[in-house]
Each structure stands twice: as structure tokens, then as C-alpha cells.
Phi, psi and omega in degrees: 000134175257173188285348184262346187275181183289136181287135175232170180093189183293137178289152186296142171065073172280174185298322180297329180290335193268339183271110186288156180293328181290325182289316179299317180298318182295315179301317180300315181297313183299314180298321178295316182299321181293324183297318179295322176302311183295325176293319176302308179302324179290320180295313178303310186296318180294320179292324179293340174283355180090014182283154178277168181296318183301314187289321179297320178296322179295327184280326185261338181087007175267153177296145178312312180298321175297318181297317181295321179294317177295324181293347179286341185263148173282331177232163175304126182290143176280151175292136179289134176281140183296154184292130186289138180236172182295348176275358177256130185294334182289347177295333181252026190297318185294314180297321177297320182294319176298311181298321180293323177293330180275003174099007179270104185249342184292133179296317181295317180293315175297329183292316180294319181299312183281341173292328169295341181254014171100016181290134184246356183277187182264156174302321178306318177300315177300317183299324184292323178293311187290331176298324178290323174288330179290321176297324180287327179291315178300318182301320179286335179279321187249008180090181185297142178266128181275196177289146180304137183274125176279108188263149176279176177295145178270137186254144172296126182293335184276321184249343180080002179279148175296138180278121183287164175299327178297314178294311183303322181291317179300316182287333183296328184252012180261129180295154185303322183289344178261001181277145169284179181291316181292319175297324180293325177295312181302316180295326176293324184287324179292322178294317185292323185263350180219104171306325178298315181297316181304312180295318184291324178292323176298311180294322179297320177294317178300314184295322181288331177287328175291321178295314186284332179285345181062032179232126185260003179295325174288354187295315176305315180298319176305310180304310178301317183291321178298317180293325186292339192290330183069016177270110190312313178299320184291314186296318180304312184298315178298319182290320178298318173304319179299323185293334181226047190301323182297318178298318178296317176304313178296324178298319185284318191268334188268153184276345183283143181209152175260023182293322174302312181291322184286326173304313176294326176296313181298322176300315183291321178293326178293316180298315184296315182287325182291337184253008185306120175085000183231009181213141175274176182300322183297316177295317178297320176295327177291325180283317188280327184268156176301159186299316184253038179292137175235146182291000000 
């Protein structure tokens, strides 16, 4: 499929693509809390009828000891948090809050600081804590965040057909100067119809600029911004970069590359598979080795 042909395949931004992981997790927690409240009200109501803890347990299916424990509280008891260890970012919550208030917002910078104080966990665990703080700040600055909006497919302004994910992905990483007039119209339509596409294209252009500029200093800030988006593909990619950040820095800044070796391997595999079952060792050798090759 080329970028000028009719869009085919699954339409961009299905319902599942628009509902973020963070929103689903929040709904799950709220549902669990509501369930505990309903259980508490049921136990209280049965107790007010004069039933014993054993009888309440038989009717509700909960152990008698649990029923007795719940009746000791005036409100539904909260679940106890596990004892925090140095592998948890919450162990350093006070220090992180102080550093956050002092203007240190980079995940990599905070990771280095708490590592010096004995943090044994991963950067991704710290990023999850910081993501909650960043969302809270955005909510305070921009007002309450509503339910995720379910968007319809974005359509090509020329043909009226839904723009497929394949075309959207290709346009997302193509610079403005290399777009044709038709492709530029598609990009504008995608930006107008999909905030997620706008965010992903902006991050893609920034990342391409880092790669072409051969400077890795802006990379930590880009990773933090990518994780803040809550777009699952971008977040996964950013966390993968974080896991091997030193190798990524070297790949950006150093002139050495294994591209030549990988290219030759790909060429040899292509020739071998194209001639599978139709060529003997001599012909394969003649095609794979240079014309004047000597042992």
C-alpha cells in the first residue's frame, strides 16, 4: 500500500485505542473501593437486625473473625499498605517531594539522586510515581479531567475513506518538508481528529531531531515527556530506551555502527532464501562472494 492509495485496514483510533491504561486502572480501584463499601453496609445492616457475627458470616460467606473486625470500624476499613522497602520509590517519597518542589522534575535526575541514598528499584517504578504527580499538576492547572473521549475514525478529506493505521504511522514520522500536498491534508485531518496523533507526531519529530543532531543530552527530557503522555506504545518505547540508556547514548553520539554488518547479513539471507532448493553450493558461493574473492 502507498500513501496515495485508498485507505484500507482497521480504522484509526478504535475504542480500545482511546481508553488509556491509567484510566482503566483508576476505574478498577474505584470499583474495588465501592465493593468494599457495599460489603460494609451489608454487614452493618445485618448487625442492626440483631444477628450474631457467626450468623452474618453464614449469610454473607465471610469468616466470623472478619465480620467481627469490620464491625469495630465506623467506616469501611482501608487495606493496609505493605511495609515499604528500598526497592520501592515510595520509600523515598519525602525526599522526592522535596526535590520535586525544588524544581528537579527529570526522572533520570531523581533516579540518580535516590540511588545515592540506597534505592534498589528500577527507573520504571519511579516513573510510575512521577507520572501520578504530573497528572495531578495538569489537573490542577487545566481543571478536572473528564472521561476519555471515544473518537471516530479520521477520514481522508479528499476521498472520505477512513485513514488506516498504516498510513497514519507513515505520516506520523515524515517531516513536513517531504510531504506531498495530499499527504499534508491527511496530516492536518489527523491532527484535527486525533489529539493522540498530534502528540505522537510531535514526539516523533523531536526524537528524529535528537538522532540527526547526534546529541544525547535532550534524550532524558524526551523520555520523561513520552512517559507523561500515557500513550501505551510511546510509553513502552520510552521505558525500553531507559533500560539501556547508555547504549542508546552511544548509538546517538558515536560514529561507529553495526549497520554495515547487519546489511550484509540481510543481503546474504535474501539471496539464500530466494534460491532455496534451486541452487547448489557452487552457485550460492558465486552469488554470495565477491567476483575476485580469494581464500
